[in-house]
C-alpha positions in Angstrom: -175.7 59.0 3.0 -173.3 57.4 0.5 -171.6 59.7 -1.9 -172.8 58.7 -5.4 -169.6 59.8 -7.0 -167.7 57.1 -5.0 -169.5 54.3 -6.9 -169.2 55.8 -10.5 -166.9 54.4 -13.2 -163.2 55.1 -13.1 -161.0 56.4 -15.9 -157.2 56.1 -15.8 -154.7 58.3 -17.6 -151.1 57.5 -18.4 -150.7 59.8 -21.5 -149.4 62.5 -19.1 -149.1 62.4 -15.3 -150.7 59.2 -13.9 -154.2 60.2 -12.8 -157.6 58.6 -12.1 -161.0 60.2 -12.4 -164.4 59.1 -11.2 -167.3 60.7 -13.1 -164.9 63.6 -14.2 -163.7 64.2 -10.6 -160.0 63.5 -9.8 -159.2 60.8 -7.4 -156.5 61.3 -4.8 -154.0 58.6 -5.5 -151.8 59.2 -2.5 -148.0 59.5 -2.3 -145.7 59.3 -5.2 -144.7 55.6 -4.6 -148.3 54.7 -4.5 -148.9 56.3 -7.9 -145.9 54.5 -9.2 -147.4 51.2 -8.1 -150.6 52.1 -9.9 -148.6 53.0 -13.0 -147.0 49.5 -13.1 -150.4 47.9 -12.9 -151.7 50.2 -15.7 -148.9 49.0 -18.0 -150.4 45.5 -17.9 -154.2 46.2 -17.5 -156.2 43.1 -16.7 -153.1 41.0 -16.4 -151.3 39.7 -13.2 -148.2 41.6 -12.3 -145.9 39.8 -9.8 -144.8 41.6 -6.7 -141.2 41.4 -7.6 -141.8 43.2 -10.9 -143.6 46.0 -9.0 -140.6 46.3 -6.7 -138.2 46.3 -9.7 -140.1 49.1 -11.5 -140.7 51.4 -8.5 -137.5 51.0 -6.5 -135.0 49.7 -9.1 -131.6 48.8 -7.5 -132.6 50.2 -4.1 -135.5 47.9 -3.1 -136.9 48.1 0.4 -136.0 45.4 2.9 -139.4 43.8 2.9 -140.7 44.6 -0.6 -143.7 42.4 -0.4 -145.1 44.1 2.7 -144.4 47.6 1.3 -146.2 46.7 -2.0 -149.2 45.3 0.1 -149.3 48.6 2.0 -149.5 50.7 -1.2 -152.0 48.3 -2.8 -154.2 48.7 0.3 -153.9 52.5 -0.1 -154.9 52.2 -3.8 -157.9 50.1 -2.9 -159.1 52.7 -0.4 -158.7 55.4 -3.0 -160.2 53.6 -6.0 -162.8 51.5 -4.2 -163.8 53.4 -1.1 -167.1 51.6 -0.6 -165.4 48.2 -0.3 -165.2 46.9 3.2 -161.5 46.4 4.3 -162.3 42.7 5.1 -164.0 41.9 1.7 -162.0 41.0 -1.4 -161.9 43.8 -4.0 -163.1 43.4 -7.5 -161.2 46.3 -9.0 -157.7 45.4 -7.6 -157.3 41.7 -6.8 -154.4 39.4 -5.8 -154.0 36.2 -7.8 -151.4 33.4 -7.9 -149.6 35.3 -10.6 -149.7 38.7 -8.9 -151.9 41.8 -8.6 -154.5 42.4 -11.3 -156.1 45.8 -12.0 -159.3 45.9 -13.9 -159.0 49.4 -15.4 -162.4 49.8 -17.2 -161.3 52.9 -19.1 -157.6 53.7 -19.9 -156.6 56.6 -22.1 -153.8 54.7 -23.8 -156.3 52.0 -24.8 -158.7 54.6 -26.0 -155.9 56.2 -27.9 -155.1 53.0 -29.8 -158.8 52.2 -30.4 -159.4 55.6 -31.9 -156.4 55.3 -34.2 -157.6 51.9 -35.4 -161.0 53.5 -36.2 -159.3 56.4 -38.0 -157.3 53.9 -40.1 -160.4 51.9 -40.9 -162.3 55.1 -41.9 -159.4 56.1 -44.1 -159.3 52.8 -45.8 -163.1 53.0 -46.3 -162.6 56.4 -48.0 -164.2 58.5 -45.3 -161.3 60.9 -44.9 -163.1 63.7 -43.0 -164.3 61.3 -40.3 -160.9 59.7 -40.3 -159.1 63.0 -39.8 -161.5 64.0 -37.0 -161.0 60.7 -35.1 -157.2 60.8 -35.5 -157.2 64.4 -34.2 -159.4 63.4 -31.2 -156.9 60.5 -30.4 -154.0 62.9 -30.4 -155.9 65.3 -28.1 -155.9 62.6 -25.4 -152.3 63.5 -24.7 -151.9 66.1 -21.9 -148.1 66.0 -21.2 -145.2 63.6 -21.1 -146.4 60.0 -20.8 -146.0 58.6 -17.2 -144.9 62.1 -16.2 -142.7 62.2 -13.1 -141.9 58.5 -13.1 -138.3 57.3 -13.6 -136.6 54.0 -14.0 -135.9 51.5 -16.8 -139.4 50.1 -16.9 -141.1 53.4 -17.0 -138.6 54.8 -19.5 -139.1 51.9 -21.8 -142.9 52.3 -21.7 -142.7 56.0 -22.1 -140.4 55.6 -25.2 -142.9 53.2 -26.7 -145.9 55.5 -26.1 -144.0 58.4 -27.6 -143.3 56.3 -30.7 -147.0 55.4 -30.9 -147.8 59.1 -30.7 -145.3 59.9 -33.5 -146.9 57.2 -35.7 -150.3 58.6 -34.9 -149.1 62.0 -36.1 -147.9 60.4 -39.4 -151.3 58.7 -39.8 -153.1 62.0 -39.2 -150.8 63.9 -41.6 -151.3 61.2 -44.3 -155.1 61.6 -44.0 -154.9 65.4 -44.2 -152.6 65.1 -47.3 -155.2 62.7 -48.9 -157.9 65.3 -48.2 -155.9 68.0 -49.9 -155.4 70.2 -46.8 -151.7 70.6 -47.4 -151.5 74.4 -46.9 -152.5 74.3 -43.2 -150.2 71.3 -42.6 -146.9 73.0 -43.1 -146.7 74.7 -39.7 -147.9 71.7 -37.8 -145.5 69.3 -39.6 -142.6 71.7 -39.1 -143.3 71.5 -35.3 -143.6 67.8 -35.4 -140.3 67.4 -37.3 -138.6 69.4 -34.5 -140.3 67.2 -31.9 -139.5 63.9 -33.7 -136.3 64.6 -35.7 -135.7 60.8 -36.4 -139.1 60.3 -38.0 -138.4 60.3 -41.7 -142.1 59.9 -42.5 -142.9 63.3 -41.0 -140.1 64.9 -43.0 -141.3 63.3 -46.2 -144.9 64.6 -45.5 -143.6 68.1 -44.8 -141.8 68.0 -48.2 -145.0 66.9 -49.9 -147.0 69.6 -48.2 -144.5 72.3 -49.2 -144.2 71.0 -52.8 -148.0 71.0 -53.2 -148.1 74.6 -51.9 -145.7 75.7 -54.6 -142.7 76.0 -52.3 -140.3 73.6 -54.0 -137.1 75.3 -52.8 -138.2 74.9 -49.2 -139.2 71.3 -49.8 -135.7 70.6 -51.1 -134.2 72.4 -48.1 -136.1 70.0 -45.8 -134.3 67.1 -47.5 -130.9 68.8 -47.1 -131.6 69.5 -43.5 -132.7 65.9 -42.9 -129.6 64.4 -44.7 -127.3 66.7 -42.8 -128.9 65.8 -39.5 -128.8 62.0 -40.1 -125.2 62.1 -41.3 -124.1 64.3 -38.4 -126.0 62.4 -35.7 -126.1 58.8 -36.9 -123.8 58.6 -39.9 -126.5 57.2 -42.2 -128.1 58.4 -45.4 -131.9 59.2 -45.5 -134.2 56.2 -46.1 -135.8 55.2 -49.4 -139.0 57.1 -48.8 -137.3 60.4 -48.2 -135.0 59.9 -51.1 -137.8 59.0 -53.5 -139.8 62.0 -52.4 -136.7 64.1 -53.0 -136.3 62.7 -56.6 -140.0 63.3 -57.4 -139.7 67.0 -56.3 -136.5 67.4 -58.3 -138.3 66.1 -61.4 -141.3 68.4 -60.5 -143.6 65.4 -60.6 -147.0 65.4 -58.9 -146.7 63.4 -55.7 -150.0 61.6 -55.2 -151.5 61.2 -51.8 -151.7 57.7 -50.3 -154.7 56.4 -52.1 -157.5 55.3 -49.8 -159.3 52.1 -50.8 -162.8 52.6 -52.3 -165.7 52.7 -50.0 -166.9 49.3 -49.0 -163.4 47.7 -49.0 -162.8 45.9 -45.8 -160.1 47.5 -43.7 -157.0 45.5 -42.8 -157.3 43.8 -39.4 -155.8 45.5 -36.4 -153.7 43.1 -34.5 -153.9 43.3 -30.7 -150.8 44.0 -28.7 -148.9 40.8 -27.8 -149.5 39.5 -24.3 -146.4 39.6 -22.1 -145.8 39.0 -18.5 -143.4 41.9 -18.3 -144.6 45.5 -18.0 -141.8 46.5 -20.3 -142.9 44.1 -23.0 -146.4 45.5 -22.8 -145.1 48.1 -25.2 -142.9 46.0 -27.5 -140.0 47.4 -29.4 -141.2 46.5 -32.8 -142.9 49.2 -34.9 -146.7 49.3 -34.6 -149.3 48.7 -37.2 -149.3 52.2 -38.7 -145.7 51.9 -39.9 -145.6 51.4 -43.7 -143.4 48.3 -43.3 -144.1 46.6 -39.9 -141.5 44.3 -38.6 -142.3 40.6 -38.5 -139.7 38.2 -37.0 -137.9 36.0 -39.5 -135.5 33.1 -39.1 -132.4 34.5 -37.6 -129.0 34.0 -39.1 -126.1 35.8 -37.3 -124.1 37.8 -39.8 -121.4 40.4 -39.2 -122.2 43.9 -40.4 -119.7 45.9 -42.3 -118.3 49.0 -40.7 -120.0 52.2 -42.0 -117.9 54.3 -44.3 -119.6 57.6 -43.9 -118.1 60.4 -41.9 -115.2 60.0 -39.5 -115.4 56.6 -37.9 -115.2 56.2 -34.2 -112.7 53.6 -32.9 -114.0 50.5 -31.2 -114.7 50.9 -27.5 -111.7 50.6 -25.2 -112.0 50.4 -21.5 -109.4 52.7 -19.9 -108.8 55.1 -17.0 -109.9 58.8 -17.5 -106.6 60.2 -16.2 -107.6 63.8 -16.5 -110.6 63.2 -14.2 -108.5 61.1 -11.8 -105.9 63.8 -11.5 -108.5 66.5 -11.0 -110.3 64.4 -8.3 -107.0 63.9 -6.5 -105.8 67.6 -6.7 -109.0 69.4 -5.7 -108.9 68.4 -1.9 -105.1 69.2 -1.8 -105.4 72.6 -3.5 -108.4 73.6 -1.3 -106.8 72.3 1.9 -109.7 69.8 2.3 -112.5 72.4 2.0 -113.2 71.2 -1.5 -113.1 67.5 -0.6 -116.8 67.2 -1.5 -116.5 68.9 -5.0 -115.7 65.9 -7.2 -118.3 63.8 -5.4 -121.0 66.4 -6.1 -119.9 66.4 -9.8 -120.1 62.6 -9.9 -123.5 62.5 -8.3 -124.9 64.9 -10.9 -123.3 63.3 -13.9 -123.7 59.6 -13.0 -127.2 60.1 -11.3 -126.6 57.2 -8.9 -127.5 57.1 -5.3 -124.3 55.5 -4.3 -122.4 58.5 -5.5 -124.4 60.7 -3.1 -123.4 58.8 0.0 -119.8 59.8 0.1 -120.8 63.3 -0.9 -123.0 63.6 2.2 -120.3 62.1 4.3 -117.6 64.6 3.1 -119.9 67.6 3.4 -120.7 66.5 7.0 -117.0 66.2 7.8 -116.2 69.5 6.2 -119.0 71.1 8.2 -117.6 69.5 11.4 -114.2 71.0 10.7 -115.7 74.5 10.3 -117.7 74.0 13.5 -114.6 72.9 15.5 -112.7 76.0 14.2 -115.5 78.3 15.4 -116.8 76.7 18.6 -113.8 77.7 20.8 -111.4 80.0 18.9 -108.2 81.1 20.5 -107.2 84.8 20.5 -105.3 86.0 17.5 -102.2 86.9 19.5 -102.2 83.6 21.4 -99.3 81.2 21.0 -101.4 78.1 21.6 -104.5 76.5 20.1 -107.6 75.3 21.9 -108.5 71.6 22.0 -111.3 72.2 19.5 -108.9 73.8 17.1 -106.5 70.9 17.5 -109.3 68.5 16.7 -110.2 70.6 13.6 -106.6 70.6 12.4 -106.2 66.8 12.9 -109.5 66.1 11.1 -108.6 68.4 8.3 -105.2 66.8 7.8 -107.0 63.4 7.6 -109.7 64.7 5.3 -107.2 65.9 2.6 -105.5 62.6 1.8 -108.6 60.4 2.4 -110.8 62.4 0.1 -108.0 62.8 -2.6 -107.3 59.1 -2.7 -111.0 58.1 -2.5 -112.0 60.5 -5.3 -109.1 59.4 -7.5 -110.1 55.7 -7.1 -113.7 56.4 -7.9 -112.8 58.6 -10.9 -110.7 55.7 -12.3 -113.9 53.6 -12.5 -115.9 54.8 -15.6 -119.4 55.8 -14.7 -122.5 57.0 -16.5 -123.1 60.6 -17.6 -125.9 62.8 -18.7 -124.5 63.0 -22.2 -124.2 59.2 -22.5 -127.8 58.7 -21.3 -129.0 61.2 -23.9 -127.0 59.4 -26.6 -128.4 56.0 -25.6 -132.0 57.4 -25.7 -131.5 58.7 -29.2 -129.9 55.5 -30.3 -132.8 53.4 -29.0 -135.3 55.6 -30.7 -133.5 55.4 -34.0 -133.2 51.6 -33.7 -136.9 51.3 -33.0 -137.8 53.5 -36.0 -135.2 52.3 -38.5 -133.6 49.0 -37.7 -131.8 48.9 -41.0 -130.2 52.3 -40.4 -129.3 51.2 -36.8 -127.5 48.2 -38.2 -125.7 50.4 -40.7 -124.7 52.9 -38.0 -123.4 50.1 -35.8 -125.6 50.9 -32.8 -124.8 48.5 -30.1 -121.7 47.2 -31.9 -118.7 48.6 -29.9 -116.5 46.1 -31.8 -117.0 48.0 -35.1 -115.6 51.3 -36.5 -118.7 53.5 -36.3 -119.8 57.1 -37.1 -122.3 57.4 -34.2 -121.6 57.3 -30.5 -124.5 55.4 -28.9 -123.5 56.1 -25.3 -122.1 52.6 -24.7 -125.0 50.4 -25.8 -124.5 46.7 -26.5 -126.8 45.0 -29.0 -128.0 41.6 -27.6 -128.8 40.4 -31.1 -125.6 41.2 -32.9 -122.8 42.0 -30.5 -120.1 39.2 -30.5 -119.3 37.1 -27.5 -116.3 39.1 -26.4 -118.3 42.3 -26.2 -121.1 40.5 -24.3 -118.5 39.1 -21.9 -117.3 42.7 -21.2 -120.6 43.6 -19.6 -120.4 43.9 -15.8 -121.6 40.7 -14.2 -121.5 38.6 -17.4 -119.0 35.8 -17.5 -117.5 34.4 -20.8 -119.6 31.3 -20.4 -122.8 33.3 -19.9 -121.9 35.4 -22.9 -121.5 32.3 -25.0 -124.9 31.0 -23.8 -126.5 34.3 -24.8 -125.1 34.2 -28.3 -126.1 30.5 -28.7 -129.6 31.2 -27.4 -130.3 34.0 -29.8 -129.3 31.7 -32.6 -131.4 28.7 -31.5 -134.5 30.4 -30.1 -134.6 33.7 -32.1 -133.5 37.3 -31.4 -134.3 39.2 -28.3 -137.0 41.8 -28.2 -136.3 43.1 -24.7 -133.4 42.8 -22.2 -135.9 41.2 -19.8 -135.8 38.1 -21.9 -132.3 37.4 -20.6 -133.9 36.6 -17.2 -137.0 35.0 -18.8 -134.9 32.6 -20.8 -132.8 31.8 -17.7 -129.5 33.2 -19.1 -128.8 35.8 -16.4 -130.1 36.6 -12.9 -132.9 39.1 -12.8 -130.8 41.5 -10.6 -128.0 41.5 -13.2 -130.4 42.2 -16.0 -131.9 45.1 -14.1 -128.4 46.6 -13.6 -127.5 46.1 -17.3 -130.8 47.2 -18.9 -129.7 50.9 -19.3 -126.8 49.7 -21.5 -128.6 47.1 -23.6 -130.5 47.4 -26.9 -132.2 44.8 -29.1 -131.9 45.8 -32.7 -134.1 43.5 -34.9 -132.0 41.4 -37.2 -132.3 41.8 -41.0 -135.3 40.1 -42.4 -134.4 37.3 -44.8 -136.7 35.9 -47.5 -137.9 32.4 -46.9 
């Protein structure tokens, strides 16, 4: 008999580890790469995703030799898992192949459910039904069960994860605003304190925490929240708090009652909720512009390239200068010599951890293997201690060790002279992107993505496609001066970039070059100008 559960409706989850359920029962999605292929399709539900985009997202800079066949293999595995009753020779309805790529008909996706519930909560708030609005917003937040797209790495998944996290932060602000409107400020303090720790760049959450403390009669603590926020923003980004935070601070200093965000009277039609823009790219499925719950959503305006003055707060960082890290070069060259070759692998292990690149692990494995071979040759046929001669295996070990010392020293010094990525730089780029997404004005003031300016904030080496001058664009690896000029001309004629992927979509750079540069690129929206 046919298992009835195999024909039930499917529900997919990305607000946590990627999972699928059929009538409440988990579906075995197979190996990790197969789940990653499903995640790419879930980022563009109901839209065709080309095979090459799946390969880029899942394998990055190390694609398989025959990516099309490998993707077909994993898609076939997904069809067997998601639609087990379908005959292998009949076309599937759930996961189909079209001229534009693979299309997944999701049916139910927790991310879409999350957005729909938030839209309903906002509509209820505007209609004056605050209790119902708070309940729906809380239910939406309860859909999260871990880190979005948990366990998946790569630029496309990282960009989607960042966007989903920002949506969750905005949802938290909406929920807190509703609770403040209801007057439930006393119980909000602990929850908002936790959210401020989780989202330190969200000034809206800090302002709401100040309001909740002020209404609870804890004025001193509310003012302390502002001091902490100002200190954090100056230390980390070199910018002052935004207008909302400063206005809340002024109202508390004057001991003025701070009204809740007034909900429109019942019967007032809620503002329309705009659907997410359609994009052929999985990254653009979660665009970098603030979403509808932001108090001042960003809308593109005619672009006029203007230089931004260097920030004057704090101690300015000098403009970026490409140079050789001599201390690391000397260390990489000395370690094999000092350790007589037995530490020849040490710098390569450090570089692999810091730069997190597969190519750094290849020489590490080679030198560890050679080092192990030297040890083996010393031990396989040892000569007696009182002997005046060495065995052939010991002679081979000595010769191999003498070759290993200069080769590993020179190799390590050469690679150390080539600046690579680091864990600290990746963390700085992540924070800078988050700040640019939340506060574009502050990002422009801090000089994020502008290595040509004196800045107070180290952004980990980001380059802003919308504002960086041509010489800085030309310093990107794989970008010629002519291509840099075309990028600057294109952003002026056709408008600012919203995603690095647009470099390939507009025909300015090869897709492979864009994939390699994406971790170092940011698209800060230009300043809006009045028409």
